[in-house]
C-alpha positions as CSV (number, residue, x, y, z in Angstrom):
1,X,-42.9,-15.3,137.8
2,X,-41.2,-12.5,136.1
3,X,-38.1,-13.4,137.2
4,X,-37.9,-16.1,134.8
5,X,-39.8,-14.2,131.9
6,X,-38.2,-13.8,128.6
7,X,-38.6,-10.6,126.9
8,X,-36.5,-9.3,123.5
9,X,-33.3,-7.7,124.1
10,X,-32.6,-9.5,127.5
11,X,-29.3,-10.2,128.2
12,X,-27.7,-13.5,130.0
13,X,-29.6,-17.0,130.1
14,X,-32.9,-17.7,129.2
15,X,-35.8,-18.1,132.1
16,X,-35.4,-21.9,132.7
17,X,-31.8,-21.9,132.9
18,X,-31.7,-18.7,135.0
19,X,-33.9,-20.4,137.6
20,X,-31.4,-23.2,137.7
21,X,-28.0,-20.9,137.9
22,X,-30.1,-18.9,140.7
23,X,-30.6,-22.1,142.6
24,X,-26.8,-23.1,142.4
25,X,-25.8,-19.5,143.5
26,X,-28.3,-19.5,146.6
27,X,-27.6,-23.1,147.6
28,X,-24.4,-22.3,147.8
29,X,-24.5,-18.9,149.8
30,X,-27.1,-20.6,152.2
31,X,-24.4,-23.4,153.4
32,X,-21.5,-21.0,153.3
33,X,-23.9,-18.8,155.7
34,X,-24.9,-21.3,157.9
35,X,-21.7,-22.7,158.6
36,X,-19.9,-19.5,159.1
37,X,-22.6,-18.7,162.3
38,X,-24.6,-21.9,163.4
39,X,-21.6,-23.9,164.4
40,X,-20.7,-21.6,167.2
41,X,-23.8,-23.2,168.7
42,X,-21.9,-26.3,168.7
43,X,-18.7,-25.3,169.8
44,X,-19.4,-26.5,173.7
45,X,-20.6,-30.0,172.6
46,X,-17.4,-30.1,170.3
47,X,-15.2,-29.2,172.8
48,X,-16.7,-32.2,175.1
49,X,-16.7,-34.5,172.3
50,X,-13.0,-33.9,171.3
51,X,-12.2,-33.6,174.8
52,X,-10.5,-29.8,174.6
53,X,-10.5,-26.7,176.2
54,X,-13.3,-24.4,175.3
55,X,-10.8,-21.8,174.3
56,X,-9.2,-24.2,171.8
57,X,-12.7,-25.1,170.3
58,X,-13.5,-21.3,169.2
59,X,-10.6,-21.7,166.6
60,X,-13.6,-24.2,164.5
61,X,-14.9,-21.1,164.1
62,X,-12.3,-18.5,163.7
63,X,-10.1,-21.0,161.0
64,X,-13.0,-20.7,159.0
65,X,-13.8,-17.0,159.1
66,X,-10.3,-16.4,158.9
67,X,-9.4,-17.9,155.9
68,X,-12.7,-17.1,154.1
69,X,-11.7,-13.3,155.1
70,X,-8.3,-13.5,153.6
71,X,-9.2,-15.2,150.1
72,X,-12.2,-13.1,149.2
73,X,-10.1,-10.5,146.9
74,X,-8.0,-13.1,145.5
75,X,-11.0,-15.3,144.3
76,X,-12.6,-12.1,143.0
77,X,-9.8,-11.4,141.2
78,X,-8.6,-15.0,139.9
79,X,-12.5,-15.2,138.3
80,X,-11.2,-13.0,135.4
81,X,-8.3,-15.0,134.9
82,X,-10.1,-18.5,134.8
83,X,-14.0,-17.9,134.2
84,X,-16.8,-17.9,136.9
85,X,-18.1,-21.5,136.1
86,X,-14.8,-23.1,136.7
87,X,-13.7,-21.1,139.9
88,X,-17.7,-21.3,141.6
89,X,-17.3,-25.2,140.7
90,X,-13.9,-25.5,142.2
91,X,-15.1,-23.8,145.3
92,X,-18.2,-25.8,145.7
93,X,-16.2,-28.9,145.6
94,X,-13.6,-27.8,147.6
95,X,-16.7,-26.6,150.4
96,X,-18.2,-29.9,149.7
97,X,-15.5,-32.3,150.3
98,X,-13.9,-30.3,153.2
99,X,-17.7,-30.6,154.8
100,X,-17.2,-34.4,154.6
101,X,-13.8,-34.3,156.3
102,X,-15.2,-31.9,159.1
103,X,-18.1,-34.6,159.6
104,X,-15.7,-37.3,159.5
105,X,-13.0,-35.6,161.8
106,X,-11.6,-37.3,165.3
107,X,-9.3,-34.7,166.1
108,X,-9.3,-30.7,166.8
109,X,-6.3,-30.3,164.3
110,X,-8.3,-31.9,161.7
111,X,-11.3,-30.3,162.2
112,X,-9.6,-27.0,162.2
113,X,-7.8,-28.0,158.9
114,X,-10.7,-28.8,157.3
115,X,-12.8,-25.8,158.6
116,X,-10.0,-23.7,157.0
117,X,-10.6,-25.6,153.8
118,X,-14.2,-25.0,153.9
119,X,-13.9,-21.1,154.6
120,X,-11.3,-21.3,151.4
121,X,-14.0,-22.9,149.4
122,X,-16.8,-20.6,150.7
123,X,-14.8,-17.5,149.5
124,X,-14.4,-18.9,145.9
125,X,-18.2,-19.1,145.6
126,X,-19.1,-15.9,147.9
127,X,-16.9,-13.7,146.1
128,X,-18.5,-14.2,142.7
129,X,-21.9,-15.3,143.6
130,X,-23.5,-11.8,142.9
131,X,-21.5,-11.3,139.6
132,X,-22.5,-14.9,138.2
133,X,-26.5,-13.4,138.9
134,X,-25.6,-10.4,136.9
135,X,-24.2,-12.2,134.1
136,X,-27.3,-14.8,134.1
137,X,-30.2,-12.3,134.6
138,X,-30.9,-9.0,132.5
139,X,-30.6,-5.6,133.8
140,X,-34.4,-5.3,134.3
141,X,-34.4,-7.6,136.7
142,X,-31.0,-6.7,138.7
143,X,-32.3,-5.5,141.7
144,X,-35.2,-7.9,142.3
145,X,-32.7,-11.0,141.7
146,X,-30.1,-8.9,144.2
147,X,-33.1,-8.5,146.7
148,X,-33.7,-12.0,146.7
149,X,-30.0,-13.1,147.1
150,X,-29.6,-10.5,150.2
151,X,-32.6,-12.0,151.6
152,X,-31.4,-15.9,151.6
153,X,-28.3,-14.2,152.9
154,X,-29.6,-12.4,155.5
155,X,-32.2,-14.9,156.5
156,X,-29.8,-17.8,156.6
157,X,-27.4,-15.5,159.0
158,X,-30.8,-14.9,161.4
159,X,-32.0,-18.5,161.5
160,X,-28.7,-20.3,161.3
161,X,-29.0,-20.5,165.4
162,X,-32.3,-21.5,165.4
163,X,-31.5,-24.6,163.1
164,X,-28.3,-25.3,164.5
165,X,-30.2,-25.6,168.2
166,X,-32.6,-27.7,166.3
167,X,-30.2,-30.3,164.9
168,X,-28.2,-30.3,168.2
169,X,-31.2,-31.2,170.1
170,X,-31.5,-34.4,168.5
171,X,-28.3,-35.2,166.7
172,X,-24.8,-35.1,167.0
173,X,-22.1,-31.9,165.9
174,X,-21.3,-34.0,163.0
175,X,-24.6,-33.6,161.1
176,X,-24.1,-29.8,160.9
177,X,-21.3,-30.6,158.4
178,X,-23.0,-33.5,156.9
179,X,-26.0,-32.0,155.6
180,X,-23.9,-29.9,153.1
181,X,-23.0,-32.9,151.3
182,X,-26.2,-33.7,149.4
183,X,-27.1,-29.9,149.0
184,X,-23.0,-29.2,147.5
185,X,-23.2,-32.1,145.0
186,X,-26.7,-30.8,143.6
187,X,-25.2,-27.2,143.3
188,X,-22.0,-28.6,141.7
189,X,-24.3,-30.6,139.0
190,X,-26.3,-27.4,138.4
191,X,-23.2,-24.9,138.2
192,X,-21.5,-27.5,135.5
193,X,-25.1,-27.7,133.2
194,X,-26.2,-23.8,133.4
195,X,-23.8,-21.4,134.7
196,X,-22.1,-19.8,131.6
197,X,-18.5,-21.3,130.7
198,X,-17.2,-17.3,130.1
199,X,-13.8,-17.4,129.0
200,X,-10.9,-15.7,130.8
201,X,-11.3,-12.1,130.5
202,X,-7.9,-11.6,131.0
203,X,-4.6,-13.4,129.8
204,X,-2.0,-11.6,131.9
205,X,0.2,-12.8,134.8
206,X,-1.7,-12.9,137.9
207,X,-0.9,-10.5,140.8
208,X,0.7,-12.7,143.4
209,X,2.3,-9.8,145.3
210,X,-0.9,-8.1,145.4
211,X,-2.7,-11.6,146.6
212,X,-0.2,-12.2,149.6
213,X,-0.4,-8.7,150.6
214,X,-4.1,-8.3,150.6
215,X,-4.1,-11.9,152.5
216,X,-1.9,-10.5,155.2
217,X,-3.7,-6.8,155.8
218,X,-7.1,-8.7,156.2
219,X,-6.0,-11.4,158.1
220,X,-3.8,-9.3,160.6
221,X,-6.7,-7.2,160.7
222,X,-9.1,-9.5,162.0
223,X,-6.6,-11.0,164.3
224,X,-6.1,-7.6,165.6
225,X,-9.7,-7.3,166.2
226,X,-10.1,-10.5,168.2
227,X,-7.2,-9.7,170.3
228,X,-8.3,-6.5,171.7
229,X,-11.6,-8.8,172.9
230,X,-9.3,-10.5,175.5
231,X,-8.2,-9.0,178.4
232,X,-4.5,-8.4,179.6
233,X,-1.1,-6.5,178.7
234,X,0.0,-9.8,176.6
235,X,-3.0,-9.4,174.4
236,X,-3.0,-5.5,174.0
237,X,0.5,-6.0,172.6
238,X,-0.4,-8.6,170.2
239,X,-3.5,-6.7,168.9
240,X,-1.0,-3.7,168.1
241,X,1.4,-5.7,166.6
242,X,-1.3,-7.2,164.4
243,X,-2.5,-3.8,164.0
244,X,0.6,-2.5,162.7
245,X,0.8,-5.6,160.4
246,X,-2.4,-5.0,158.9
247,X,-1.5,-1.3,158.3
248,X,1.8,-1.8,156.6
249,X,0.5,-4.3,154.5
250,X,-2.5,-2.4,153.3
251,X,-0.3,0.1,152.5
252,X,2.0,-1.7,150.2
253,X,-1.1,-3.3,148.8
254,X,-2.7,0.1,147.6
255,X,1.1,1.0,146.5
256,X,1.3,-2.4,144.5
257,X,-2.2,-2.0,142.7
258,X,-1.2,1.4,141.7
259,X,1.5,-0.1,139.8
260,X,0.6,-3.4,138.8
261,X,0.1,-4.0,134.9
262,X,-3.2,-6.1,135.9
263,X,-4.1,-5.4,139.9
264,X,-5.5,-7.7,142.0
265,X,-8.5,-5.1,142.5
266,X,-8.6,-2.2,140.3
267,X,-8.5,1.0,142.4
268,X,-10.4,2.6,139.6
269,X,-13.6,1.3,140.6
270,X,-13.4,3.5,143.9
271,X,-13.2,6.5,141.1
272,X,-17.0,6.2,141.1
273,X,-18.6,7.8,144.0
274,X,-21.8,5.8,143.8
275,X,-19.3,2.7,144.4
276,X,-17.4,3.8,147.1
277,X,-20.2,5.2,149.2
278,X,-22.5,2.4,148.6
279,X,-19.2,0.0,150.0
280,X,-18.8,2.4,152.7
281,X,-22.4,2.3,153.9
282,X,-22.6,-1.3,153.3
283,X,-19.6,-1.8,155.7
284,X,-20.9,0.8,158.6
285,X,-24.3,-1.1,158.4
286,X,-22.7,-4.8,158.8
287,X,-20.9,-3.4,161.5
288,X,-24.3,-2.7,163.3
289,X,-25.8,-6.2,162.5
290,X,-22.5,-7.8,163.6
291,X,-22.6,-6.0,166.8
292,X,-26.3,-6.5,167.5
293,X,-26.3,-10.5,166.8
294,X,-23.4,-11.4,169.1
295,X,-24.8,-8.7,171.9
296,X,-28.6,-10.1,171.8
297,X,-27.8,-13.7,172.8
298,X,-26.1,-12.0,176.0
299,X,-29.3,-9.8,176.6
300,X,-31.8,-13.0,176.2
301,X,-29.8,-15.5,178.1
302,X,-27.5,-14.0,180.6
303,X,-30.2,-11.0,181.2
304,X,-33.4,-12.5,180.8
305,X,-32.7,-15.9,181.6
306,X,-34.0,-17.4,178.5
307,X,-32.4,-20.7,177.3
308,X,-30.4,-21.0,174.0
309,X,-33.0,-22.7,172.3
310,X,-35.6,-19.9,173.2
311,X,-33.2,-16.7,172.7
312,X,-32.6,-18.3,169.0
313,X,-36.3,-18.4,168.3
314,X,-36.3,-14.9,169.6
315,X,-34.6,-13.8,166.7
316,X,-37.0,-15.3,164.0
317,X,-39.1,-11.9,163.7
318,X,-35.7,-10.3,162.6
319,X,-35.8,-12.6,159.3
320,X,-39.4,-12.2,158.8
321,X,-38.7,-8.7,158.5
322,X,-35.9,-9.0,155.6
323,X,-38.3,-11.6,154.0
324,X,-41.3,-9.3,154.1
325,X,-39.1,-6.2,153.0
326,X,-36.2,-7.4,150.6
327,X,-38.0,-8.5,147.4
328,X,-40.3,-5.2,147.4
329,X,-37.2,-3.1,147.9
330,X,-35.2,-4.9,145.3
331,X,-38.2,-4.4,142.8
332,X,-38.4,-0.5,143.6
333,X,-35.1,-0.2,142.9
334,X,-35.2,-1.5,139.4
335,X,-37.5,1.6,138.9
336,X,-36.5,4.3,141.4
337,X,-33.0,5.7,142.5
338,X,-31.6,2.7,144.9
339,X,-29.9,5.3,147.1
340,X,-33.3,6.7,148.4
341,X,-34.9,3.5,149.2
342,X,-31.6,1.9,150.4
343,X,-31.1,5.3,153.2
344,X,-34.9,5.0,154.1
345,X,-34.1,1.2,155.0
346,X,-31.3,2.4,157.1
347,X,-33.5,4.8,158.7
348,X,-36.0,2.3,160.0
349,X,-33.1,0.1,161.0
350,X,-31.6,3.0,163.2
351,X,-35.0,3.2,165.1
352,X,-35.1,-0.5,165.5
353,X,-32.0,-0.4,167.0
354,X,-32.6,2.3,169.4
355,X,-35.9,0.4,170.4
356,X,-33.8,-2.6,171.3
357,X,-31.4,-0.6,173.4
358,X,-34.5,0.7,175.3
359,X,-35.6,-2.5,175.9
360,X,-37.2,-2.5,179.5
361,X,-35.5,-4.6,182.5
362,X,-38.1,-7.2,182.3
363,X,-39.1,-7.2,178.5
364,X,-42.0,-9.1,177.1
365,X,-41.2,-11.5,174.2
366,X,-43.7,-10.1,172.0
367,X,-42.1,-6.7,172.9
368,X,-38.6,-8.1,171.9
369,X,-40.4,-9.6,168.5
370,X,-41.6,-6.3,167.6
371,X,-38.6,-4.4,167.8
372,X,-36.4,-6.9,165.9
373,X,-38.9,-7.1,163.5
374,X,-38.6,-3.5,162.8
375,X,-34.8,-4.0,162.3
376,X,-35.3,-6.8,160.0
377,X,-37.9,-4.7,157.8
378,X,-35.1,-1.3,157.8
379,X,-32.4,-4.1,156.9
380,X,-34.1,-5.6,154.2
381,X,-35.1,-2.3,152.7
382,X,-31.5,-1.4,152.8
383,X,-29.5,-4.5,151.9
384,X,-30.7,-5.0,148.1
385,X,-30.9,-1.6,146.9
386,X,-27.3,-0.9,148.2
387,X,-26.1,-4.0,146.7
388,X,-27.6,-3.2,143.1
389,X,-26.1,0.3,143.4
390,X,-22.7,-1.3,144.2
391,X,-22.8,-3.6,141.2
392,X,-24.6,-1.6,138.7
393,X,-22.1,1.3,139.3
394,X,-19.4,-1.3,138.2
395,X,-19.0,-2.4,134.3
396,X,-19.6,-5.7,133.5
397,X,-15.9,-6.8,133.0
398,X,-15.4,-5.5,136.8
399,X,-18.6,-7.2,138.2
400,X,-16.7,-10.2,139.5
401,X,-14.4,-7.3,141.4
402,X,-17.5,-5.5,142.5
403,X,-19.3,-8.7,144.0
404,X,-15.5,-9.5,145.8
405,X,-16.0,-5.9,147.5
406,X,-19.3,-6.5,148.5
407,X,-18.5,-9.7,150.0
408,X,-15.4,-8.5,152.0
409,X,-17.5,-5.5,153.2
410,X,-20.2,-7.7,154.8
411,X,-17.5,-10.4,156.1
412,X,-15.4,-7.5,157.6
413,X,-18.3,-5.6,159.0
414,X,-19.9,-8.6,160.8
415,X,-16.4,-9.4,162.3
416,X,-15.5,-5.8,163.1
417,X,-19.1,-5.9,165.1
418,X,-18.3,-9.1,167.3
419,X,-15.1,-7.7,167.9
420,X,-16.7,-4.4,169.1
421,X,-18.6,-6.8,171.6
422,X,-15.8,-8.5,172.9
423,X,-14.1,-5.2,173.8
424,X,-17.0,-4.1,175.4
425,X,-17.6,-7.0,177.5
426,X,-14.0,-7.0,178.4
427,X,-14.4,-3.5,179.9
428,X,-17.2,-4.4,181.6
429,X,-15.9,-7.9,182.8
430,X,-17.7,-9.0,186.0
431,X,-19.3,-12.1,187.2
432,X,-22.5,-10.4,188.2
433,X,-25.5,-9.8,185.8
434,X,-25.9,-5.9,186.0
435,X,-22.4,-5.3,184.3
436,X,-23.1,-7.8,181.8
437,X,-26.6,-5.8,181.0
438,X,-24.6,-2.6,180.9
439,X,-22.2,-3.9,178.6
440,X,-25.0,-5.3,176.2
441,X,-26.8,-1.6,176.5
442,X,-23.4,-0.1,175.5
443,X,-22.9,-2.6,172.5
444,X,-26.3,-1.9,170.9
445,X,-25.9,2.0,171.1
446,X,-22.6,1.6,169.7
447,X,-24.6,-0.6,167.0
448,X,-26.7,2.8,166.8
449,X,-23.9,5.1,166.2
450,X,-22.9,2.6,163.3
451,X,-25.8,3.0,161.7
452,X,-26.3,6.6,162.1
453,X,-22.7,6.6,160.5
454,X,-23.8,4.6,157.5
455,X,-27.0,7.0,156.9
456,X,-24.8,10.0,157.1
457,X,-22.4,8.3,154.1
458,X,-25.5,7.2,152.2
459,X,-27.2,10.6,152.8
460,X,-24.3,11.8,150.9
461,X,-25.0,9.7,147.9
462,X,-28.5,11.5,147.5
463,X,-27.0,14.9,146.5
464,X,-25.2,13.0,143.5
465,X,-28.5,11.3,142.8
466,X,-30.6,14.6,142.7
467,X,-27.9,16.2,140.4
468,X,-28.1,13.1,138.2
469,X,-31.9,13.4,138.1
470,X,-31.9,17.1,137.5
471,X,-29.4,16.7,134.4
472,X,-31.3,13.8,133.1
């Protein structure tokens, strides 16, 4: 296999060690993504088992998401102080031990605390996973390995509900966390064995002020988005308060980064239009995906009347499209301008979303699957070339930061997308199916608009690409 072939002048690790490092990174990425999404399907069972209200059980999911989002930027910066291997191994250890704690939890408070620790461990690994892949694979294979990594993350996100439903059909909710333990131990062993022990890139003091401000800004932004999805004047005031905190902390963070001797996030990276435009294209596209992944279950179950398990199976064509497209897109991105391939993928993705938004009132299973498959093909063509564009436009010493920005854009896009659906469902709140069906349709059209925005941002890169090719 070419990914593990060796050629003169290759950077990184030899072929076999390359494969083991890839296995460690992708095993952890799969576990982190699964635990971020498949636990949602178990919330009703967890609420019954612990004898708690359904609203309180939501924090089993939110605690993980919030802690991961708040610490992604911190860990991306910390990698340059302690090295990739130490940080990745520490994150894996925290995640694995917290998974054991979740499986053994007998109260809501303990479970939420363990989920917060899980989120922190996941952030430590997801923030630098692509950077580790860049450090162990040569540049000639960068697009292909990032395509495979994007395939793993996107596929894991799409099939997590199916796997969760399958596990819960025969076992208790604790097994959703227990399955992480052997996988985590294996990944830790591989990490300590093959991931390079690169020395710290800097000995300067860690930007504690920037870390606190970034955590406050990111956390407040997510809480504001979540508050908007609940009706009532009190929740509206809460959302506005969180929004103001996010804006103030964000402005203070930018001010601090411009003056810090060693900033948490070097803003100079954003001087590259290739990096900045790729980052915002990623954000807009993941908002679209976040909206779609939350809206479609409502469409399948509440409008079409399918069971939760069948609804999860209806997502299968989406990851299948990604599996077919992502590896080829990553390979072509190593030969041709990544911006062109990712823009074409976004156009196909937008077409698929339009087709989903225009589903008839009584859609056939094959029709739903075909439209979802087109979305998967488009997203698979987009994601890996876009990730390559982001990482390759940052210097190798800044690859950890670039990897962190990539993870933040993905996580935040999905969070904001989910919050958008919550707001729309609240606006159209009613007990009858007609209003819920209308809310889902509106959500899907908002996803189309977000994708069109991503296309506009991505197209603006093509002018730079054309100018570069002309000068070259």
